[in-house]
C-alpha positions in Angstrom: 87.5 49.0 103.0 87.9 52.6 104.0 84.8 54.9 104.3 85.3 58.6 103.6 82.9 60.9 105.3 81.9 64.3 103.9 83.9 66.0 106.7 87.1 64.2 106.0 86.7 64.8 102.2 86.2 68.6 103.0 89.3 68.6 105.3 91.5 67.0 102.6 90.2 69.5 100.0 90.9 72.5 102.3 94.4 71.3 103.1 95.2 70.7 99.5 94.1 74.0 98.2 95.7 75.9 101.0 99.2 74.5 100.4 99.4 76.0 96.9 101.8 78.8 97.8 101.5 80.7 94.5 98.1 82.2 95.5 99.2 83.4 98.9 99.0 87.2 98.6 101.8 87.8 101.2 104.2 86.2 98.6 103.2 88.6 95.8 105.6 91.2 94.6 104.3 94.7 95.1 107.2 96.9 94.1 110.6 96.8 92.5 113.6 99.1 93.1 116.6 99.2 90.8 120.0 99.8 92.6 122.0 101.9 92.2 119.4 104.6 91.2 121.9 106.2 88.9 125.3 105.2 87.6 127.8 106.0 84.8 130.3 104.2 82.7 130.0 100.5 83.5 127.6 99.4 86.2 125.9 96.4 87.7 122.3 97.0 88.4 120.3 94.9 90.9 116.5 94.5 91.3 115.2 94.5 94.9 111.7 93.3 95.3 109.3 94.2 98.1 106.6 91.6 98.8 103.1 92.2 100.3 104.3 91.0 103.7 107.1 93.6 103.7 109.9 91.1 103.0 112.6 92.4 100.6 114.9 90.4 98.5 117.2 90.6 95.4 115.1 89.0 92.6 115.5 88.0 89.0 114.2 90.6 86.5 113.8 91.3 82.8 116.3 94.0 82.0 115.5 96.6 79.1 116.9 99.8 77.8 113.4 101.3 77.5 109.9 100.6 78.8 109.2 97.0 78.5 106.8 95.7 75.9 106.5 99.2 74.4 105.7 99.2 70.7 106.8 102.7 70.3 109.4 103.8 72.9 109.1 107.4 74.2 112.9 107.8 73.2 114.9 105.8 70.8 117.1 103.1 72.3 120.6 104.3 71.9 123.3 102.4 70.0 126.6 102.0 71.7 125.1 100.9 75.0 124.7 97.4 76.1 122.6 95.8 78.9 123.0 92.1 79.7 120.3 89.8 81.1 121.8 90.0 84.6 121.6 93.9 84.7 125.2 94.8 83.7 125.2 98.0 81.6 128.2 99.2 79.6 129.0 102.2 77.5 130.4 101.1 74.1 130.6 104.3 72.2 127.4 106.1 73.3 127.5 109.5 75.0 124.4 110.5 76.9 121.9 109.3 79.3 119.5 106.2 79.2 116.9 104.7 81.3 117.4 101.2 82.7 114.3 99.2 83.4 113.8 96.0 85.5 110.5 94.2 85.3 109.4 91.2 87.2 106.1 89.3 87.6 103.9 89.9 90.6 103.7 86.1 91.1 107.4 85.3 91.3 106.8 81.6 90.6 106.5 82.7 86.9 109.9 82.4 85.2 111.3 85.6 83.7 111.3 83.9 80.3 107.5 83.7 80.5 107.0 87.4 81.4 104.9 89.2 78.8 102.8 92.4 78.5 99.8 90.3 79.7 101.6 89.1 82.9 100.9 91.2 86.1 104.2 92.8 86.4 106.0 95.5 88.5 108.8 97.6 87.2 111.6 99.9 88.5 114.0 102.3 86.8 117.4 103.7 87.0 119.4 106.3 85.1 122.6 105.4 83.3 125.0 108.0 81.9 127.7 107.4 79.4 130.4 110.1 79.6 
């Protein structure tokens, strides 16, 4: 029979809780940049995330044609402009400018499909022109 001492139980608990990964502050997203910062016609936008430890990487994002989760957008979302889930924007009859928004959770282990207004998020924007 194996006897566990308080010290060994404490050691196992510390190892188990420190290996979680999702709670490591250095792996938390602190900012999001949309590239290119402006484009016209048809454009592929990309979200570049910066993490607390300074690491940067292309990340998945929720792409919207207005502020995400806004019940009353500051400007109407134009018709004749499309934005796909992967950040591809196309002019389809609209003439003018629009904001492209990318939003991602601070904890990148949260899937984009689970991002809500209650999730801790970061956002980035770019301008898109349809000639």
